[in-house]
C-alpha positions in Angstrom: -11.5 23.8 8.6 -13.2 20.5 8.0 -13.6 19.6 4.3 -16.9 18.3 3.0 -15.4 15.1 1.6 -13.8 14.3 5.0 -17.2 14.5 6.6 -18.8 12.4 3.9 -16.0 9.8 4.2 -16.6 9.7 8.0 -20.3 9.2 7.6 -19.8 6.5 5.0 -17.4 4.8 7.4 -20.0 4.9 10.1 -22.6 3.4 7.8 -20.1 0.6 6.9 -19.4 0.1 10.6 -23.1 -0.3 11.2 -23.3 -2.9 8.4 -20.3 -4.8 10.0 -21.9 -4.8 13.4 -25.3 -6.0 12.1 -23.6 -8.8 10.1 -20.8 -9.7 12.5 -22.0 -13.4 12.7 -21.7 -13.8 8.9 -18.4 -12.0 8.9 -17.0 -14.7 11.2 -17.2 -17.1 8.3 -14.7 -15.1 6.3 -11.2 -16.4 6.2 -8.7 -14.3 8.2 -11.6 -11.8 9.0 -9.6 -10.3 11.9 -7.2 -8.7 9.5 -10.0 -7.2 7.4 -11.9 -5.9 10.4 -8.7 -4.5 11.9 -7.8 -2.8 8.6 -11.3 -1.3 8.4 -10.9 -0.1 12.0 -7.7 1.7 11.1 -9.3 3.4 8.1 -12.2 4.5 10.3 -9.8 5.8 12.9 -8.1 7.8 10.1 -11.4 9.3 9.0 -12.1 10.3 12.6 -8.6 11.8 13.1 -8.8 13.8 9.8 -11.9 15.6 11.1 -10.6 16.1 14.6 -7.4 17.7 13.4 -9.4 20.7 12.2 -10.2 21.5 15.8 -7.0 20.8 17.9 -3.5 19.1 17.7 -3.4 19.5 14.0 0.1 18.2 13.5 -0.1 15.3 15.9 -3.5 14.1 14.7 -2.3 14.4 11.1 0.6 12.1 11.7 -1.7 9.7 13.5 -4.2 9.8 10.6 -1.5 8.9 8.1 -0.1 6.1 10.4 -3.7 4.7 10.7 -4.1 4.8 6.9 -0.8 3.0 6.3 -1.5 0.4 9.0 -5.0 -0.1 7.5 -3.5 -0.6 4.1 -1.0 -3.2 5.4 -3.7 -5.1 7.3 -5.9 -5.3 4.2 -3.0 -6.3 2.1 -2.2 -9.1 4.6 -5.8 -10.2 4.5 -5.7 -10.3 0.7 -2.5 -12.3 0.8 -3.8 -14.8 3.4 -7.2 -15.3 1.5 -6.1 -15.1 -2.1 -2.5 -16.2 -1.8 -3.5 -19.5 -0.2 -6.1 -20.1 -2.9 -3.3 -19.9 -5.5 -1.2 -22.4 -3.7 -4.1 -24.9 -3.5 -4.6 -25.0 -7.3 
């Protein structure tokens, strides 16, 4: 059964995706933006997978959901390190 918070997270993810697509030209100015966008994409994939696992392939989609979350976390951490770690070195 799909949980309410999982649906809300998915809807909020779609809203964030819309904001990203509308502002993609401005996002290109961010340092190392590919890591940030890839990380967000992994989180969005995990929100999709968590809703789909209620309907079929529960175990497989659950594993993929958690792999997507872990990958997203690593990608966002790499983005933070590249953006903020370099700023520390320049001081």
